C-alpha positions as CSV (number, residue, x, y, z in Angstrom):
1,M,79.4,3.4,-64.9
2,K,83.1,4.1,-64.5
3,P,85.6,2.8,-67.0
4,I,87.9,0.0,-65.7
5,A,91.0,2.2,-66.1
6,Q,89.6,4.8,-63.8
7,I,88.7,2.1,-61.2
8,L,92.1,0.5,-61.4
9,E,93.8,3.9,-61.0
10,S,92.0,4.7,-57.8
11,V,92.8,1.2,-56.4
12,V,96.5,1.6,-57.2
13,E,96.6,5.1,-55.7
14,H,95.0,3.7,-52.5
15,L,97.5,0.9,-52.3
16,V,100.4,3.3,-52.8
17,D,99.1,5.6,-50.1
18,Q,98.8,2.6,-47.7
19,R,102.4,1.4,-48.5
20,Q,103.8,4.9,-47.9
21,S,102.0,5.2,-44.6
22,S,103.3,1.8,-43.5
23,T,106.8,2.7,-44.5
24,S,106.7,6.0,-42.6
25,S,105.3,4.3,-39.5
26,L,108.1,1.7,-39.5
27,T,110.7,4.3,-40.1
28,V,109.6,6.5,-37.2
29,L,109.4,3.5,-34.8
30,A,112.7,2.1,-35.8
31,N,114.6,5.4,-35.9
32,W,113.0,7.3,-33.1
33,E,116.3,8.1,-31.4
34,T,117.6,10.0,-34.5
35,L,114.3,11.4,-35.8
36,A,112.9,12.9,-32.6
37,P,114.4,15.9,-30.9
38,P,116.5,14.9,-27.9
39,V,113.9,16.0,-25.3
40,W,111.4,13.7,-26.9
41,S,113.7,10.7,-27.6
42,E,115.1,10.8,-24.1
43,H,111.7,10.8,-22.4
44,G,109.2,9.4,-24.9
45,R,108.6,6.1,-26.6
46,P,106.6,5.9,-29.9
47,I,103.7,3.5,-29.7
48,R,102.3,3.8,-33.2
49,L,101.9,6.0,-36.2
50,E,98.5,5.4,-37.9
51,D,96.6,7.7,-40.3
52,G,99.0,10.6,-39.5
53,E,98.5,10.3,-35.7
54,L,101.7,9.6,-33.8
55,V,101.1,8.2,-30.3
56,V,103.9,8.8,-27.8
57,A,104.1,7.4,-24.3
58,L,105.8,9.5,-21.7
59,P,106.8,8.3,-18.2
60,D,104.5,10.6,-16.1
61,G,102.0,13.4,-16.2
62,A,104.4,16.2,-15.5
63,T,106.6,15.3,-18.5
64,A,103.6,14.9,-20.7
65,S,102.3,18.3,-19.7
66,L,105.6,20.0,-20.5
67,L,106.1,18.2,-23.9
68,R,102.5,18.8,-25.1
69,F,103.7,22.4,-25.7
70,R,106.5,21.1,-27.9
71,V,104.4,18.9,-30.3
72,G,105.1,21.2,-33.2
73,E,108.8,20.7,-32.8
74,L,108.4,16.9,-32.9
75,M,106.2,17.0,-36.0
76,D,108.5,19.4,-37.8
77,A,111.6,17.2,-37.0
78,I,110.0,13.9,-38.1
79,N,108.2,15.3,-41.2
80,G,111.4,17.2,-42.2
81,A,113.6,14.1,-41.9
82,L,111.1,12.0,-43.9
83,E,110.4,14.8,-46.4
84,T,106.6,14.1,-46.1
85,A,103.7,15.0,-43.8
86,A,103.7,11.6,-42.2
87,V,102.7,13.0,-38.8
88,T,99.7,15.3,-38.8
89,T,98.8,15.0,-35.1
90,V,100.5,13.8,-31.9
91,R,98.7,12.2,-29.0
92,V,100.6,12.1,-25.8
93,I,99.8,9.4,-23.2
94,T,101.4,8.5,-19.9
95,E,102.8,5.0,-19.1
96,R,101.3,3.5,-16.0
97,T,103.9,2.2,-13.6
98,R,103.0,-0.6,-11.4
């Protein structure tokens, strides 16, 4: 049986991790224009950042194909600005126009 202090420590660590993740997500969504490189901020729109995965919507398949090759640049810019590895993967989706 684990001592209560050890259990509480793991609970607190989990809560701190969740809070940091939520803060990073809100920061990325609210400051997209300044955090993302211009090619991304001009064409893309962040949808969500959850568990390290940033989902970015792009206007069409051609733009998505081109920017998929520049995912590392986006991750480096955001993680560098936040000084943490908030973004570990990027998923690019296209917006459907009606």
